[in-house]
Structure formats: structure tokens, C-alpha cells
C-alpha positions as CSV (number, residue, x, y, z in Angstrom):
1,M,83.3,197.7,159.0
2,P,86.7,196.4,157.9
3,K,89.5,198.6,158.5
4,E,91.4,201.0,156.3
5,I,94.7,199.9,155.4
6,I,96.9,202.8,153.6
7,A,100.5,202.3,152.0
8,V,102.8,204.8,151.3
9,I,104.4,205.4,147.6
10,H,108.0,207.1,148.4
11,L,108.5,209.1,145.1
12,P,112.1,209.3,143.9
13,R,113.5,212.7,143.4
14,L,111.1,215.4,141.7
15,P,111.6,217.4,139.0
16,S,112.8,221.0,140.4
17,I,114.2,224.2,139.0
18,S,117.6,223.1,140.1
19,I,117.7,219.2,139.2
20,Y,116.1,217.2,136.5
21,A,114.1,214.2,136.7
22,D,112.2,212.6,134.1
23,L,108.6,213.1,135.2
24,N,107.0,210.2,132.7
25,S,109.4,208.0,134.4
26,I,108.4,209.0,137.9
27,I,104.4,208.9,136.7
28,D,104.7,205.4,135.5
29,Y,106.6,204.3,138.4
30,A,103.9,205.5,140.7
31,V,100.9,204.6,138.8
32,K,102.6,201.2,138.4
33,E,103.2,200.7,142.7
34,A,99.6,201.8,143.0
35,R,98.3,199.4,140.7
36,L,100.2,196.6,142.7
37,L,98.8,198.4,146.1
38,E,95.5,197.9,144.4
39,E,95.9,194.5,143.6
40,L,97.3,193.7,147.3
41,G,94.2,194.6,148.6
42,Y,95.2,198.2,150.4
43,S,92.2,200.8,150.2
44,G,94.2,203.8,149.7
45,V,97.9,205.0,149.3
46,I,99.7,208.3,149.8
47,V,101.7,209.8,147.5
48,E,104.7,211.5,149.1
49,N,107.8,213.1,148.1
50,Y,110.7,211.2,150.1
51,G,112.9,211.4,147.4
52,D,113.5,215.0,147.6
53,A,116.0,214.7,150.7
54,P,117.4,216.9,152.3
55,Y,113.8,218.1,153.1
56,Y,112.9,221.9,153.6
57,K,110.6,223.1,156.0
58,R,108.2,223.4,153.0
59,V,108.4,222.8,149.4
60,R,108.4,226.1,147.3
61,D,109.5,224.9,144.5
62,P,107.0,225.2,141.5
63,L,107.9,222.3,139.2
64,T,108.4,220.4,142.0
65,L,104.7,221.3,143.3
66,C,103.3,221.4,139.4
67,S,105.2,217.7,139.1
68,M,103.4,216.2,142.5
69,T,100.1,217.2,140.9
70,S,100.2,215.5,137.7
71,I,101.8,212.6,139.2
72,V,99.1,212.2,142.1
73,R,96.4,212.9,139.2
74,E,97.8,210.0,137.3
75,V,97.5,207.7,140.4
76,V,94.2,209.0,141.2
77,R,93.0,208.5,137.3
78,T,94.4,204.6,137.0
79,T,92.8,203.1,140.4
80,S,90.3,202.9,142.7
81,L,92.2,203.8,145.7
82,K,91.6,206.1,148.1
83,V,94.7,208.7,147.5
84,G,96.2,211.2,149.7
85,V,99.1,213.8,149.5
86,N,102.6,214.2,151.8
87,L,104.6,216.8,151.1
88,L,108.0,216.8,153.3
89,R,108.8,218.2,155.5
90,N,105.6,220.1,156.7
91,S,103.8,221.7,153.0
92,G,100.3,220.8,154.4
93,R,98.8,224.0,152.3
94,E,100.6,222.9,149.4
95,A,100.0,219.2,150.0
96,Y,96.1,220.3,150.5
97,S,96.2,222.6,146.9
98,V,98.2,219.3,144.8
99,A,95.0,217.1,146.4
100,V,92.2,219.4,145.1
101,A,93.9,220.6,142.2
102,S,94.6,216.2,141.4
103,G,91.5,214.7,142.8
104,A,92.8,213.3,145.7
105,R,90.9,212.7,148.8
106,F,93.1,213.3,151.3
107,I,96.5,214.8,152.9
108,R,98.9,213.7,155.7
109,V,100.7,216.5,157.9
110,N,103.4,215.5,159.7
111,A,102.9,219.2,162.1
112,L,99.2,219.5,161.9
113,V,99.2,221.2,165.8
114,E,101.9,221.1,167.1
115,T,105.6,222.8,167.3
116,V,108.2,220.1,166.3
117,V,111.7,220.2,166.2
118,S,113.3,218.2,163.2
119,D,116.6,218.1,161.2
120,S,114.8,220.6,159.2
121,G,114.9,222.9,161.9
122,V,111.5,224.1,164.1
123,I,108.4,223.1,162.5
124,E,105.7,225.2,163.1
125,P,101.6,224.2,163.5
126,E,99.9,223.5,159.7
127,A,96.3,223.7,161.3
128,P,95.8,227.8,161.0
129,R,97.5,228.2,157.1
130,L,94.8,225.0,156.5
131,K,92.0,226.7,157.3
132,P,91.0,229.0,154.5
133,L,91.4,226.2,152.2
134,R,89.4,223.8,154.2
135,A,87.0,226.6,154.4
136,N,86.7,227.0,150.8
137,Y,87.3,222.7,149.7
138,P,85.9,220.7,152.5
139,E,85.9,217.6,151.0
140,L,89.5,216.8,152.2
141,R,90.6,215.5,155.3
142,S,93.9,216.0,156.6
143,T,95.4,213.3,159.1
144,P,98.4,214.3,161.5
145,T,101.5,211.7,162.2
146,Y,101.1,209.7,165.7
């Protein structure tokens, strides 16, 4: 069985309540990057809000979460890649929700079962917060950082 090769699309700053960003241009960027990765033979891609630094422990902004859902949905819709979601710093529950709503197949969680000291502060394990979501929507997989 061939190995899976997963790339990451580092998105620019996403729209939020306090910062304007053009959602359509970000969607176009993400789709273009995903199609290129698909042509290069990648089997999957993680869509990540990398441009939203500095990162808070959790992504709480509703416009950012809705924007991420729209972006991921278009990548899912326009490619055959296995698409995943990562919301930095450690918004596993939010990423899981975006994945369910957008049709993504997996998430990445920075601190799934361990406590991590980061530049965003102490990050608590996300696994307990994911339990009810995983029970109701078991089709997704979460992948920890190694």
C-alpha cells in the first residue's frame, strides 16, 4: 500500500470581526494551492489558519470560523484530495465542527492528549472536549502532532 503524502495550505489572515480580509480571494488561493498539490501527486492536504498569528489558545471569532468552513468546503468540493482542518493554536473542537460542516475527512490537533507550554500559554489536552463530537460524528479522525 502506498504511503499517504499530506501537505499543508497555510492560509493568509482570515476575516474576523475586527480585521477585514477578502474571503473570495482567500478561497481562490486555497483552491489554486490544493489543485496544484493534487497535480503533484499529494494524497491529502491540511487547511490551516497560519496567517492568523499571534494565536490565541482557541479560535472564538464567529466570522473566522465561518470563513474557514467556506474555504475548506471549496477545497473539498473542487479536488479529490483528502482534506483536513487545523485551527491554531489548539481549537480541536472547532476544527472538528468545521470539518463536519465542510465535508473534510480529518483534523489535526496540536495537543490532543498532552499539556503543552507554548507561546500562547499553557495548552490543555483537547481529547476530552472532542469526545461528544466524535460520538455523534464518528466519521472523522484526529491526528496529533509528533
